[in-house]
C-alpha positions in Angstrom: -7.1 11.2 -23.0 -10.7 12.3 -22.8 -13.4 10.9 -20.5 -15.1 9.1 -23.4 -12.1 7.0 -24.3 -11.4 6.3 -20.7 -15.0 5.3 -20.2 -14.8 2.9 -23.1 -11.8 1.2 -21.5 -13.5 0.9 -18.1 -16.6 -0.5 -19.7 -14.6 -3.2 -21.4 -12.8 -4.0 -18.1 -16.0 -4.0 -16.0 -17.6 -6.5 -18.4 -14.4 -8.7 -18.6 -13.9 -8.9 -14.9 -17.6 -8.8 -13.9 -17.2 -5.7 -11.7 -20.4 -3.8 -10.9 -18.7 -0.4 -10.2 -15.3 0.9 -11.4 -14.2 4.5 -11.5 -11.0 6.2 -12.7 -9.6 9.7 -12.8 -6.7 10.7 -15.1 -5.3 14.1 -14.4 -2.9 15.9 -16.7 -1.7 19.4 -17.7 -4.9 19.9 -19.7 -7.3 18.9 -16.9 -8.9 15.9 -15.3 -10.9 13.2 -17.1 -13.2 11.1 -14.9 -15.0 7.9 -16.1 -17.2 5.3 -14.4 -18.5 2.0 -15.6 -20.4 -1.1 -14.5 -24.0 -2.1 -13.7 -24.2 0.1 -10.6 -23.9 3.3 -12.6 -26.6 2.2 -14.9 -29.0 1.5 -12.0 -32.0 3.6 -11.2 -31.3 6.5 -8.9 -27.5 6.1 -8.9 -25.5 9.4 -8.7 -21.8 9.2 -9.6 -21.0 12.2 -7.4 -21.9 10.2 -4.3 -19.8 7.1 -4.8 -17.3 6.6 -2.0 -15.0 3.6 -1.8 -12.3 2.6 0.7 -8.8 3.9 0.2 -7.6 1.0 2.3 -3.8 1.2 2.6 -3.6 4.3 0.4 -4.7 6.0 3.7 -1.0 5.7 4.6 -0.1 8.3 2.0 -2.4 10.8 3.8 -1.0 9.9 7.2 2.6 10.3 5.9 1.7 13.7 4.4 0.3 15.0 7.7 3.4 13.8 9.4 5.6 15.7 6.9 3.6 18.8 7.5 4.4 18.5 11.2 8.0 18.0 10.4 8.1 21.2 8.3 6.5 23.0 11.2 9.0 21.6 13.7 6.5 19.7 15.6 8.0 16.3 14.6 11.5 15.3 13.6 12.2 12.6 11.1 15.3 11.3 13.0 14.2 11.7 16.6 13.8 8.3 18.3 10.2 7.4 18.7 10.9 6.5 22.4 11.5 10.2 23.1 7.8 10.9 22.2 6.0 7.8 23.2 6.1 6.1 26.6 6.2 3.3 27.4 8.4 2.2 24.4 10.4 -1.1 24.5 14.2 -0.9 24.6 14.4 -3.5 21.9 12.9 -0.9 19.4 14.8 2.1 20.8 16.5 3.0 17.4 13.2 3.4 15.5 12.5 6.9 14.1 9.8 8.5 12.1 11.9 8.2 8.9 12.1 4.4 9.5 8.3 4.2 10.1 7.3 6.1 6.9 9.6 4.1 4.7 8.7 0.6 6.2 12.3 0.2 7.3 11.6 0.2 11.0 11.9 -3.6 11.6 8.5 -3.6 13.4 6.1 -6.4 12.7 3.3 -5.9 10.1 0.4 -5.9 12.5 0.0 -5.0 16.2 0.0 -8.1 18.4 -3.2 -9.3 20.0 -6.2 -6.9 20.6 -4.5 -3.8 22.0 -7.5 -1.5 21.7 -6.3 2.1 21.8 -3.6 3.6 19.5 -1.4 4.1 22.6 -1.7 0.4 23.6 -1.2 -0.7 20.0 2.0 1.3 19.7 3.3 -0.1 22.9 2.5 -3.7 22.0 4.1 -3.3 18.6 7.4 -2.1 20.1 7.3 -4.8 22.7 7.1 -7.5 19.9 10.7 -6.6 19.0 12.3 -6.0 15.7 12.7 -8.2 12.7 16.0 -6.5 11.7 18.0 -3.4 12.7 16.1 -0.2 11.7 17.1 1.0 8.2 18.8 -2.2 7.1 15.8 -3.9 5.3 12.3 -3.3 4.1 9.2 -5.0 5.6 5.7 -3.5 5.1 4.2 -2.5 8.4 0.6 -1.5 9.1 1.5 -1.3 12.8 4.3 1.1 11.9 1.6 3.5 10.7 -0.3 3.1 13.9 2.7 4.5 15.6 2.9 7.3 13.1 -0.7 8.1 13.9 0.1 8.1 17.5 3.0 10.5 16.9 0.7 12.9 15.1 -1.8 12.8 18.0 0.9 13.6 20.6 2.3 16.4 18.5 -1.1 18.0 17.8 -3.2 17.2 20.8 -5.9 16.0 18.3 -7.1 12.6 17.3 -5.7 11.3 14.0 -9.1 11.8 12.4 -9.3 15.4 13.3 -5.7 16.1 12.4 -6.0 14.6 8.9 -9.2 16.4 8.4 -8.0 19.8 9.5 -4.5 19.7 8.0 -5.1 17.9 4.7 -8.6 16.8 3.7 -10.2 20.2 4.4 -7.7 22.3 2.5 -8.0 19.9 -0.4 -11.8 20.2 -0.3 -12.2 16.4 0.4 -15.2 15.5 2.5 -14.0 13.4 5.5 -15.1 9.7 5.2 -13.7 7.0 7.5 -14.3 3.3 7.6 -16.3 2.9 10.8 -17.4 6.5 10.9 -20.1 8.8 9.5 -20.0 9.7 5.8 -21.3 13.0 4.6 -23.6 12.1 1.7 -21.8 9.0 0.6 -21.6 5.3 0.8 -19.3 2.4 0.2 -19.9 -0.1 -2.6 -18.9 -3.7 -1.7 -19.3 -7.1 -3.4 -22.5 -7.4 -1.3 -24.1 -4.2 -2.7 -24.3 -0.6 -1.7 -24.1 -0.2 2.1 -23.3 2.6 4.5 -19.7 2.6 5.7 -19.7 0.2 8.7 -17.1 -0.4 11.4 -14.3 -2.3 9.6 -11.0 -0.8 10.8 -10.0 -0.9 14.5 -9.5 2.6 15.9 -5.8 1.9 16.5 -5.3 0.9 12.8 -7.1 3.9 11.3 -3.9 5.8 10.3 -3.0 2.8 8.1 -6.3 2.0 6.4 -9.4 3.9 7.5 -10.0 6.6 4.8 -12.6 6.4 2.1 -13.4 8.7 -0.8 -13.7 9.2 -4.6 -11.2 9.0 -7.4 -11.5 12.8 -7.7 -10.2 13.1 -4.1 -7.2 10.9 -5.0 -6.5 13.0 -8.1 -6.5 16.2 -6.0 -4.2 14.6 -3.4 -1.8 13.4 -6.0 -1.5 17.0 -7.3 0.5 17.9 -4.2 3.4 15.9 -5.5 3.8 17.2 -9.1 6.8 19.2 -10.2 4.5 21.9 -11.7 2.2 22.4 -8.7 0.5 25.6 -7.8 1.1 28.0 -4.9 -1.8 26.5 -2.8 -0.1 23.1 -3.0 3.2 24.5 -2.0 1.6 26.3 1.0 0.1 23.0 2.1 3.3 20.9 1.7 6.6 22.6 1.0 9.1 21.6 -1.6 11.6 20.1 0.8 8.9 17.7 2.3 7.8 16.7 -1.2 11.4 16.0 -2.3 11.9 13.9 0.8 8.8 11.8 0.2 9.8 11.1 -3.4 13.2 9.7 -2.5 14.3 6.4 -0.9 15.9 7.2 2.5 17.6 3.8 2.8 19.2 1.2 0.5 16.5 -1.4 1.4 14.7 -3.0 -1.5 10.9 -3.6 -1.3 11.5 -6.8 -3.3 8.7 -7.6 -5.7 6.5 -4.6 -4.7 8.3 -1.6 -6.3 11.8 -0.5 -7.4 12.2 1.5 -4.2 10.3 3.2 -1.4 10.1 6.8 -0.2 8.4 8.3 2.8 5.0 6.8 2.3 5.2 6.4 -1.5 6.2 3.3 -3.4 8.6 4.3 -6.2 8.6 2.8 -9.8 11.5 3.6 -12.2 14.2 6.2 -11.7 15.0 9.8 -12.6 12.5 11.8 -14.6 10.7 8.5 -15.5 9.9 7.7 -11.8 6.3 7.2 -10.8 5.0 7.4 -7.3 2.2 5.1 -6.3 0.5 2.6 -4.0 -1.8 -0.4 -4.5 -4.4 -1.4 -1.9 -7.3 -3.7 -1.3 -9.8 -3.8 1.5 -13.4 -4.8 2.2 -13.7 -6.6 -1.1 -12.6 -3.5 -3.1 -9.5 -2.2 -4.9 -7.8 1.2 -4.9 -4.7 2.2 -6.9 -3.0 5.5 -7.4 0.0 6.7 -9.5 1.7 10.1 -9.8 4.3 11.1 -12.4 5.7 14.4 -11.1 7.6 15.3 -14.2 4.7 15.2 -16.7 2.0 16.4 -14.2 0.1 13.1 -14.5 -2.1 11.6 -11.7 -4.0 8.3 -12.2 -6.5 7.0 -9.7 -8.6 3.9 -9.9 -11.2 2.3 -7.6 -13.4 -0.8 -8.0 -16.0 -2.5 -5.8 -14.5 -5.9 -6.2 -11.3 -7.7 -5.4 -11.2 -8.4 -9.1 -10.4 -4.7 -9.5 -6.7 -5.5 -9.0 -6.7 -7.5 -12.3 -8.8 -4.9 -14.0 -6.2 -2.3 -12.9 -3.4 -4.3 -14.4 -5.3 -4.5 -17.7 -6.1 -0.7 -17.6 -2.4 0.1 -17.2 -1.6 -2.1 -20.3 -4.2 -0.3 -22.3 -3.0 3.1 -21.2 0.6 2.2 -22.0 -0.4 1.3 -25.5 -1.8 4.8 -26.0 0.8 6.9 -24.2 1.3 7.0 -20.4 4.0 4.5 -19.3 2.4 4.0 -15.9 4.8 2.7 -13.3 4.1 -0.8 -12.0 5.8 -3.4 -9.8 8.7 -5.3 -11.3 7.6 -8.1 -13.6 8.0 -11.7 -12.5 10.8 -14.0 -13.9 10.1 -15.3 -17.4 10.7 -19.0 -16.6 11.7 -21.4 -13.9 15.4 -21.9 -13.3 15.2 -25.5 -14.6 13.1 -26.9 -17.5 11.1 -29.1 -15.1 10.5 -28.9 -11.4 11.7 -25.3 -11.0 10.6 -25.4 -7.4 13.2 -27.9 -6.6 15.9 -25.2 -7.3 14.7 -23.5 -4.1 16.7 -23.8 -0.9 15.4 -25.9 1.9 12.3 -23.7 2.6 9.7 -25.9 4.2 8.4 -25.0 7.6 6.8 -22.0 9.4 7.7 -18.4 8.6 6.5 -15.7 11.0 6.2 -11.9 11.2 4.7 -11.1 14.6 1.5 -13.2 14.9 1.3 -13.7 11.1 2.3 -17.2 10.1 3.0 -18.5 6.6 3.7 -22.2 6.0 5.6 -23.9 3.2 5.3 -27.6 2.5 5.9 -30.0 -0.4 3.4 -32.1 -2.2 3.9 -35.8 -2.9 5.2 -34.8 -6.3 7.7 -32.4 -4.7 6.0 -29.1 -5.6 6.7 -26.4 -3.0 3.4 -24.8 -1.7 3.1 -21.7 0.4 0.0 -21.0 2.4 -0.5 -17.5 3.7 -2.4 -16.3 6.7 -5.6 -16.0 4.7 -5.4 -19.7 3.6 -4.4 -18.8 0.0 -2.1 -21.4 -1.5 0.7 -20.5 -3.9 2.8 -22.8 -6.0 6.4 -21.8 -5.9 9.0 -21.9 -8.7 12.7 -21.2 -8.2 14.6 -18.7 -10.2 18.3 -18.9 -9.5 19.4 -19.6 -5.9 17.1 -17.5 -3.8 14.4 -15.8 -5.9 11.1 -17.5 -6.5 7.8 -16.8 -8.2 4.5 -17.7 -6.5 1.4 -18.4 -8.4 -2.0 -18.7 -6.6 -3.4 -22.2 -7.0 -6.8 -20.7 -8.1 -5.2 -18.0 -10.4 -2.1 -19.6 -12.0 -1.8 -16.8 -14.5 -1.0 -14.4 -11.7 2.6 -14.2 -10.5 4.2 -12.7 -7.4 7.9 -12.4 -6.7 9.7 -13.3 -3.4 13.1 -14.3 -2.2 14.9 -16.2 0.6 17.8 -14.6 2.4 20.4 -17.1 3.7 22.5 -17.0 6.8 26.1 -16.4 5.7 27.5 -18.9 8.1 25.2 -21.8 7.7 24.0 -21.1 4.2 20.4 -21.9 5.3 17.5 -19.8 4.4 16.5 -17.9 7.5 14.4 -15.0 6.2 11.8 -14.8 3.4 10.6 -11.6 1.7 7.2 -12.0 0.1 4.2 -9.7 -0.4 6.3 -6.9 1.1 6.7 -8.7 4.5 10.0 -10.0 5.8 9.3 -13.3 7.6 11.6 -15.1 10.0 12.0 -18.8 9.9 10.4 -20.3 13.0 10.8 -24.0 12.2 
């Protein structure tokens, strides 16, 4: 697909979703097409080459890659207990390894408790919060887990995480370092409030999980490391064994509703030669999405300066699928409630508080009996049951959007004691 056609698609989506800046790179065997659309790019003095947007959680892919470089060099071990490297480390989390951390199967809470400050303090506080489940037995997305990965990188290299990711990965890929909260060389971040210099937004301890920023061209270059037909320079940067490990799920632990499986850093969509790697992220009122299809040599990167970019991304994938690339996406929601009316009533007894560390979700029922989930941001979702444990959640303000979740029941009591939603595993507190 050429840049002109890609630009037509982006222009339509920017207008439909009222996004002032959206950019996309589509890399294939014949080269890379880059397109940008929106009012920002029509503005006086704008230069497409200078546009920098947050990678948000896509940062985790870069952190995971640096960790795997260190594994290849023998400086880290995927199966060495973290406690052997970091001290103090709580006994309750003694079984956690780097492999668990990279695949979000560690059992650690999503976010570090309290205001721990440094990366070392954040790692200690995360371990002290205990585990949601035995390592390797389930999936629960963990930002705090990548704080720990960043700390492991620092102890192995004697460098800060920023310096390590710059020297080992960004520099060799010719990506100009840009960090949320740090200096940007010749760039800026676009947010819903306009074009502003990158400002402090990510705590230092959380940087390995979400602090990078850059362009879609940078994401396309990074994605090239994971293609089947990659060049010698890519193989010198990240060897075949490391790439293969990152592209396979290490545990039988489903990231329910997010992807079909999860590798070391990468979300996985589909199976076999049809498998796509990817990650979806949002931060500071922006959206960032990346997909890699190793077998065909395809990389797709997308950024927008609005939270509406997530919906635009979904529409772009639909358009692309109609013209060729079957881009991998999260599993689709259930087609209909489990009963003709009041599908939410088919849910198990689910009202009360659900917690993951200091994150609290609440489920209640309205006077009419509708189950309503309120997340930690105050967003309300109307729940509909599908079978015994699975549910779909529709935001009250965006009822056309659907997310999947499920309840896990205690085998002895039959009561729902765990909830998996939005990638997090939540324990029932009341």
